[in-house]
C-alpha positions as a printed Julia matrix, in Angstrom:
149×3 Matrix{Float64}:
   0.26  -0.19   0.29
   1.16   3.2   -0.84
   2.52   5.52   2.05
   1.41   9.35   2.51
   3.8   12.19   2.04
   4.19  15.7    2.72
   2.61  16.17  -0.6
  -0.73  14.81  -0.08
  -3.96  16.01   1.49
  -6.13  13.89   4.35
  -9.97  14.45   4.7
 -10.84  14.11   8.35
 -14.48  13.59   9.39
 -14.85  13.18  12.85
 -12.92  13.97  16.46
 -10.06  15.18  14.45
 -11.86  18.02  12.46
 -10.55  21.36  12.95
 -11.35  23.02  16.48
 -11.87  19.87  18.02
  -9.95  18.65  21.28
  -8.14  15.89  19.79
  -6.95  18.27  16.77
  -5.6   20.52  18.97
  -4.25  18.2   21.67
  -2.32  16.3   18.92
  -1.07  19.64  17.92
  -2.41  18.69  14.26
  -2.45  22.82  13.87
   1.2   22.55  13.29
   1.55  19.72  10.82
  -1.56  20.15   8.77
  -2.82  23.34   6.57
  -6.63  23.42   6.46
  -7.78  23.61   2.82
 -11.27  23.78   3.35
 -14.38  21.72   3.42
 -14.97  18.67   1.36
 -17.49  15.8    0.77
 -16.79  12.14   0.96
 -19.05   9.51  -0.28
 -19.9    7.8    2.58
 -22.15   6.9    5.48
 -21.27   7.73   8.98
 -22.07   5.42  11.8
 -22.03   6.83  15.59
 -20.14   4.98  18.22
 -20.55   7.12  21.03
 -17.38   8.83  21.39
 -16.5    8.7   17.83
 -17.9    8.15  14.19
 -16.79   5.35  11.79
 -17.34   6.13   7.72
 -18.44   3.33   5.78
 -17.75   3.63   1.97
 -21.23   4.27   0.43
 -21.89   5.78  -2.94
 -25.42   7.05  -1.84
 -24.61   9.29   0.98
 -22.09  11.63   1.71
 -19.95  12.93   4.72
 -18.86  16.39   5.51
 -15.15  16.61   6.18
 -12.21  18.89   6.53
  -9.41  18.69   3.79
  -5.74  19.34   4.62
  -2.82  19.56   3.15
   0.14  17.57   4.94
   2.74  19.9    6.05
   4.81  17.62   8.08
   5.06  13.71   7.19
   5.25  12.86  11.15
   1.58  13.84  10.98
   0.77  10.36   9.8
   2.02   8.59  12.66
   0.3   10.78  14.97
  -3.44  10.28  12.98
  -2.35   6.69  12.52
  -2.06   6.09  16.42
  -5.36   8.16  17.16
  -7.02   6.13  14.6
  -6.06   2.61  15.64
  -4.51   2.14  12.3
  -1.39  -0.54  12.3
  -0.36  -0.5    8.69
   0.83  -4.43   9.51
  -2.18  -5.85  11.16
  -4.78  -4.55   9.04
  -7.29  -7.06  10.83
  -6.56  -5.76  14.13
  -6.77  -1.76  12.94
  -9.94  -0.08  14.2
  -9.7    2.09  10.91
  -8.17   1.67   7.54
  -6.09   4.59   5.91
  -7.12   4.61   2.11
  -6.36   7.35  -0.44
 -10.17   8.03  -2.36
 -11.43  10.33  -4.51
 -13.55  13.0   -3.12
 -16.88  13.91  -4.3
 -15.82  17.4   -3.82
 -13.63  19.33  -4.66
 -12.38  16.72  -7.25
  -9.77  15.53  -5.8
  -8.05  12.89  -3.81
  -7.1   12.23  -0.23
  -6.42  10.01   2.24
  -9.24   9.19   4.48
  -9.52   6.75   7.88
 -12.49   4.09   6.9
 -13.99   2.35   9.39
 -12.68  -1.49   9.52
 -16.05  -3.12   8.84
 -14.59  -6.61   9.61
 -14.0   -5.94  13.34
 -16.56  -7.92  15.61
 -15.39  -5.36  18.43
 -18.07  -2.69  16.76
 -20.74  -3.78  14.48
 -21.37  -0.66  12.45
 -24.64  -2.55  11.27
 -25.83  -1.83  15.03
 -24.49   1.89  15.17
 -26.98   4.65  14.19
 -26.28   6.34  10.73
 -25.41  10.33  11.33
 -28.24  11.99   9.17
 -26.41  14.35   7.03
 -22.89  12.85   7.21
 -21.76  15.81   9.26
 -20.29  14.41  12.93
 -20.13  18.13  14.45
 -23.49  19.08  13.64
 -24.88  15.89  15.36
 -22.71  16.1   18.13
 -24.24  19.63  18.53
 -27.76  18.17  18.05
 -26.94  15.68  21.01
 -25.58  18.16  23.27
 -28.68  20.4   22.81
 -31.04  17.81  22.9
 -32.15  17.37  19.24
 -31.78  13.83  19.57
 -29.69  11.17  17.76
 -30.59  11.68  14.29
 -30.89   8.4   12.4
 -31.35   6.2   15.72
 -34.36   4.79  16.72
């Protein structure tokens, strides 16, 4: 599998989006440059404290697009996302290069590992609208869990 370098982009849709506590704690603001918002094809599932992106051409996900300024950002994000390049079956997420729905380009994205038994995505609510930040805000303000029963 090819490895990202400092000329690549990464699309972040959940806990590592700009302004989120983990983004600041991991000091990603010093390793990535925000390029704007982007749209991914897929479905977001709510696992409580974090989302998981599952590929799906019939749905979209809102994400933040970043240029990778420093290569060490990849190791930091891989560790946070539970991605282990030499243990794909045991990884929580897989890092994949995908084509974005908008803008027309590609980026590295952490895709939920649907083969893991620990968190079956089929039992997790779908995030309506595909925007994790809006979804979390609705939960905090009493708007409920969209997509949940």
